[in-house]
Structure formats: C-alpha cells, structure tokens
N, C-alpha and C positions, 0 to 999 in steps of 0.2 A: 504494500500500500504506500502511496506517496506520502512522504513525511512533510508535515505542515510546520515550517520553522517560524511562522509568525511574522515574517518580513513581507510587507506589502510592496507590490510592484509599483514603481513610479510611472504612472500612466502618461504624464506629460512628456517625460524623456522618451518613452516608448513611441509616442506619436511623432515626436521630433525626428527620431531615427528613421521612422517610416517615410516622413516627408523628405529627408535627406536622400533616401534611396530613389525617390521619384523625381525630385527637383533639386539635385545637388547645386545647380547654378544659382539658386536664390539665397544661398547662405554666404554671408560675409563675416569673417572673424567670429564664427560661431553663432551669429545672429541672423534672423530671417529678414531679408529685404522684401517687404511686402509690395513695393512697386514692381520689382522683378517678378514676384509670384503672380501679381495681377496680369502682367504682360504675358506670362507663360500660359495662363488660363484663357487669355483671349476673350472670345465672345461669351464665355461662360460666367463672366462677372457682370454684376448689375450695379451701375453707378447711381441709380436713382434712389432718392430718399424714401419714396413711397413704393412699397412692394408688399406682396403677400407675406405675412409674418404672424406667427403664433407666439405671443408673449404674455407675461403676467408679472406682477410685483414679486420680486425675489428670484427671478429666473437666473440672473447672473450669479447670485450667491449659490444657488442650487448646482450650477455647473462647476463652480469653484469647489464645492464640497465633494463632488464626484471625483475631481482630479487631485484632491489633497491626500497624500499617502497616509496610511493608518499607523498609529503608534501602539495599537493593541497587540495581543498575542493569543493564539489559540492553545489551550492547555488540554491535554488528554485527560479524560475521566475514566481510567481503566476499571476502577472498582464498580462504577455504575454501568459498565459496558457489557455487551454480550459478544463472546468470541472476538475479543479485541485484535488478536494476532492474525485472524483469518478473514474477518468480515471486510468487505470493501465499501460498506455503507457508512455514512456519516450523519449523525444527528447533533447539530451544534446549537448550544445555548448561548445566546448573545444578541445584541442589536444587529439586525440584518444588514444595515449599511456598513457597519464596521466589519462584519463577517465577509461580505461581498468583496471588500477591499483586500482582506487577508487571503481570500481564495484566488485572487488574480494570478499570483505567481504559479501556484501548483495546478490550477485547473483552467488556465488561459487556453481558450479554444478546444476544450476537451468535453464540454457538456453538449449532448445532442438535443436535449429538450428541457425547457423550463415550463413549469406550471405554477401559477400563483393565484391566490384568492385574497387580494389585498382588501383593506378597509374600503367600503363602498361610498364613504362620505355621506352618510344619511343624516348627519347632524348629531349623531350620538357616538360616532366612531372615535377611537383614540388616534390622534395624529402625532407622529414623532417630531420632536424638536431636536434637530441634530446638533450635538455639541459633545465632544469627547475629551475635554480638558480634565474632567473629573471622572471617576468611575461611574458606571451606569446607575447603580443604586442611589448613590448620593446625589448625582445629577438630577435624577427624576424626582427626588424629594425636594431639592432646591427649586426646581422649576414648577413645582406644584402638580406634577403629573400623577404621582402616587403619594399616599400617606405613609406614615412610618411603618405600617404593616404591609406595604406593597399594594394596597388597593388603588385602582385607577381613579384619578380625579379629573383629568383633562379630556375634554371632548372638543370637536371642531363644530361649534354651534353655528347655526345659520345666522345668528345675530352678529357673528364675527364679520367685520368688513372685508376680510380676506379669506372668505370661506373656501372658494375654489383655489385660490392661490396657495393657501397652506397645504392643501391636498396635492397640488401639482408639485410644490417644492419638496414634498415628501417622496413622491413617486419618481421625479426626474432623475436624481442621482442613482437611485437603485436600479432603474431600467438601463441607465447608461452603463453602469458597471456590469449588469447582467449580460448585456450584449457582448461584452469582451470575453465572457466565459463560454459563449456558444461556439461550437464548431462552425466552419464556413457554411455547412449545409444545415445548421441547427435551426430550431423553431421555438417560439415562445407562445404559450397559451395564457390568457389573462381573463379571469372571471370578473364580471362587473355588472352593475345594474344601471337603470336609467339616470341616476344622479350624476355620474361622471363619464358615461360611455362616449359622449361626443368629445369631451376634452381628452380622454384616454386615446381615442383614435388619432386625434391631431398630435398628441404627444408622441405616440408610436410612429406616426408618419415621419416625424422629425428625427427620432432616434434610430429607427430601423430603415426608414425610406419608404415613400409611398408605393414604389414599385414592388416592395417586398411584403405587401399586405396579401395574405393567403386566404383569408375568409373570416366570416363572422358566424359563429354557431349560436343558435337560439335554443336554449334549454328550457323545456317546460318543467318548471320547478314545483308546480302544484296544479290542482284542478279546482278552480273557482274558490269562492269564499274569501274572507279577509277584508280588512279596511285599510290596506296599505296605500290606497290612492283615492282622492276625492272624486275622480272622474270615471275610472274604469278599474276592473279587477285585474291586477298585474299577476300574470301566471308564468312569467318567463324571466330569465336572466340571459346575459350575453357572455360569450367567450370569444375574445378577439384573438386572431392568430397572425403572427408576423414571422417572417423568415430572417435569418442573418444576412442572406445574400440571394441572388437570383439562382443559386444552386439548391436552395431549400425547397423541398417538396414534402407532401403528405402521403402517407401510405394509403393504399386502397383497403377496403374491408370486404369480408365475404358477403355475397349477395344475400339479401333478406328473403324470407319466405314469399313475400308478396311479389318479388321479381322472379324467383325460381318458378312460381306458378305459371309464368308465361311460357316456360319451356315444356309445353304439353306434348310436342311431337317427339318421336324417337326412331332411330334406326340402328344399324350395327355400330355406329360411332358414338351413340348415346343420345341424350335428350337435346332437343334444339327448339329454338323459336323461329318464327318467320317474319320477315320484314319486306314490305313492298319495295321493289326496285324502282318503281315509278314514284317520284316525289312531286306533288302538286305545288308545293310552296317555293320551289326553286326552278331556275332555268338550267337544265342539264343537257345531256347528250340525247339527240333525237334519231339515232340510227335504228334501222329495222332489225327485228329478231325473228328467226325461224321458230314457229310453234311446233309442238310434237306431232300434230296432224299434217304438217307440211305447209300450212298456210303462213302468210307473212304478217307479223305484228308490226304495223307501222302507225297504228293509232291505239290509244288506251282510253279507258273511261276516266275522266277527270271529275272526282267527287266534289271538288270545289265549284266547278262550272256546271256540273250535272250534264255533261255531254262528252263525246269522244273527241280527243284532240291529239296533236302530235305528242309523243312521249317525252318526258323529262327524266331520262334514266340518270341515276346518281353515280355512274362510273363510265369510263370510256369503254369502247367495244372490246379492246384487247383484255381489259380486266374482266369484263363479262364472260368472254370466251374461256378464260382461265378458270373462273368460278364454275362455269358450266362443265368443263372438263374434270374439275375436282369434285363434282357432285354437290355443289353448294347452291344450285339453282333448282327451284321447283315451280312447275306450271300448274295453274288451276284455271278451269273454265267456268264462266258464269253465263247463263242464258241471256241476261240483259247487258252485262258489262263486257262480255267477251273474254279474251285471254288476260289473265293476271300473272305477272312474273314476280316471283318472290325469292329472297335470299335466305339461306339458312345460317343461323348463329348458334353454335354448339356451346352448351353450358361449360363443358370441361375446358374449353379454350378461353373462356371468359368468366372464371369463377369469382371475380371480385368486381367491385364498383367503387367509384369515388364516394367518400363519406358524405352523407347528406348534411345540409346546413341546419335543418330543424331536428332537434333531438326530442322525440316524444316519449320514448320508452327507455330512459336511462336513469331511472331513479327519480325521486322527488326530494324536496327539502326534508320531509319527514323520514325518508329512507336512511339518511345519515344518522339521525337521532336514534332510530330503531336499531341500527347496527351497533352503535356504542352502548345503548342500553342492554342489548343482548350480551355484549362482551363484559361490561362492568357493573351491570345491574343498576346503572344510573347513567344519565347523560350530563357530562361536565362541560359541554360546549354549546354555544348559542345556535350557530348555524353550520354544523359540520356537513361537508359535501359527501355524497354517496360514492362508495367505491365503484359502483357500476358506471357512474359518469366518468370518474378519473381513469378507470380501466380503458374506456373507449378513447379518451383523449390520448393516453399513452400509446394505445394500439396504432393510432393514425400518426402520432408524432415521433415515435422512437422505434428502434429495432431491438432485438433480443439481447444485444451485448452493450447497450448504450447507458450513459449516465443521465439521470433525470434529477433536476434541481427544483426545490420548492423553498423559497426563502420567506414565505408567510405560512409556515407549516400548520399552525393552529392545532387541529385535532389529529394531525399526521395521516390524513387520508391518502396522501400521495405515497408515503412509505408503505402503508397497508396495501394499496393498489399494486405497487411494484412487486412486493413479495407474493401477492395473490396471483398476479400474472405469471411470475416465474414458476410458481408451483403448478400452474395449469399447462404451460407450454415448454417447460424445462429451459426457460430463458435464464440469462445471466445479467439482467439489468441491475444497475446500482443506483442508489438514491443518495442525495445530499439534501438534508432538510435543516432549516434554520428557524428557531423560535426563541423569542425573548423570555 
C-alpha cells in the first residue's frame, strides 16, 4: 500500500512546471511574461472587459485556499483498523479539504471515480469555514461551529447575505483538488438537489470544462407525499456527472427486462429483434431491392404520409448486400403495404445499453435508512443514500480494479457499495473515504 508521508504536493509549482513544458519561451528569469503568453495564445485570448463569467464574493480566496499547501499530517490508526497490512482501502478522519491536499502526492491521477453527496445548502446544512492555523477541534469551537461537546452550531441560513457564496466557497477548492486526483479518463458523480444544482453545474463547467459534462441523472428518491416544496411535491434529486478529460466515458449496463422483451424472435444464432430498414424520418438511400418472389422493391409504404413513396433505406447498397449475405435481412409481406424489409439485431451481440438518465428503481431515501436500521438496529444518519443507487453509479463509473473516492462519506454508503460489488463480481475495487 502507498505510504502517506503527510507532505502535501505544491500545486502551484506543479502547474508552473507544466506551463514551462508547453510554453518555455514565456519564462524570463524564472518569471512568467504574460505579454508573451498572450501572444502565444493568439486568438484564444479575450481582451474585452465584458465577457461571460461565473463569479461570486470570495471566489479569489477560494482559489487561493485550493492552491495553499497543507501543513497537516495523516497518522495511521492501526488499533482501530481492520487488516491494516493487507487492506488497500482507506477511511480517513479529518476535514476533507485538508485531506484532499494531503492525498495529492500519493494519489495524483490515480482515482478512477469520485462520488460525493455534499451538503445541499437547504439553509440548515453545516458549511465549512476553512482555516487550518489551529487544530480542527479548537478551531471549530472558536468559530462557533460546535460547542465544547462537539455539537454542531453553525448553519448556512438563508438570512445570510452570502448564502450561495458561502456554499460555493466551500465547494470550489474541494472540487479543484478532487480533479487533480482523477485519472485522465476519470469521472466524478455529485448528488445535489434543486437548491444549488444550477450553481453546481456552472461551477463544474469551470473546473472540469463544459465539454466534459457527461450527463445528469435524475433519481426518484420517493413516491409522493411530503411538504418539502410550497408548489409541487419534489420526488427527485440530481446526480451531475463530469469527466476529467475528453477520454472519460461511462460504462454500459446490461439490458433491462423491458428491452430484452423486444427480442421475441429467435433462430440458430439466438434471440433477435427486428428493425425496419426503411426510415421515414430521414432522407436515405433510394436504391431498389430484389424481393424473395423476384419482384422489385422500388417503393415502400410511408407510414408518415400514408402512401407509397421512394424508399429511404438507412444504409448504402453495399452494406445491405453484406447484411443480406450474412442472414441479417428479413422480408415480410403485407397485403396493403407490400414488401417490408427488416434488419435483425441479435441480443448476444448487443447485451448492454447506455445507462438511462432517469433512475426509477434504484432505491429511495427510505431504503438507506432501512439498510442501516437492519445493520445497527437504529439509524444514526439523517439522509443516508441507498447502496442500490451507489452500486449503479459505481457500475457505470468504474471498473473492477479501480479506486473510488468519497470525501463526504457520511454514512459510508460508498464503502459499503464497493465491498458489496466486489463480493458479487469478484472485483478488486478500492475505496478512499473521508469524514470529519
């Protein structure tokens, strides 16, 4: 297992070294000549004062916090650990900003997937005030975040004039540091609700890049009821997905029963579905085809126009002839519509599908509570996520030998889900979880 020596990587120096590799000519006596850098970038610079920009009060300080090296140290707690010498999992107790800095050196570009369930900024959430000149316990007492017994006192009330800014200042440096830990093809999943989903999307657009937005999952967390909104019953939460780079992709999932039901036909090669070679919604290829009875198919029934028209085949004739030779074409005759040309799609050749954006059957808010109650005969957390939901997220975001990071660990559902998946498919996934 990688030894954690407690020395935080200097991110500023690392970024400067990268810039030297790309633009060595813009450095003079160890300093950056920004006029030269601007000329090297050419048309990619924008001299105008007015431009699209996402900003808030405290953003510059949040950036500075992300770049400031840590003075903390990670200490092993072997007596409290399970299989310390052999496990490759880490559960770290500490403020996640401090821990993310300390992980930079040992896990830089090694994490395949991050899942976090941060505070949603409902007006009752605890929001971190980042300062590490004092130890965490004393600091939190001094700033009024906890009492002498460790009970939380500070919340981000809506009466606070910087309600959204405080939340963004908390999230920005953590996401900035988290991105450095991701592999080049890594992905991050972030659970959120309506309170900050718009700001989170813009924040991630800036940190990860708009082009690396991979999707937005909508999780059905409950079925009706509740007074959580004055206007409508809120039954969902969001999970935003961003990649580290354009190499980041999501895994496909096995086809669901509702799709498998479409593969009703079968032959010696197995079950298959049929799809019309003629597409009414596009302008395609209009060559003629020989029917089984020797006639020529040069017109097909257009269901949109309710009449026979020239065909819009969805492949060139050479492709059709190959499919025909390979037994992937099927003809059917209808007394009114005439000949219908169909293509075969075998289930065994297409056993997976892209993950759907709407998650209807992946546990509910109540599911996580029920799981913990079953384990501990009581529920010690307010809003624990269901392992079924996190299992699904890990399945599409990581592979069997990857590292998964969760730095808002809470009820440790991510750790639970990783171990559960490993037991089911003999995987070797490892987790790093962080919780104050």
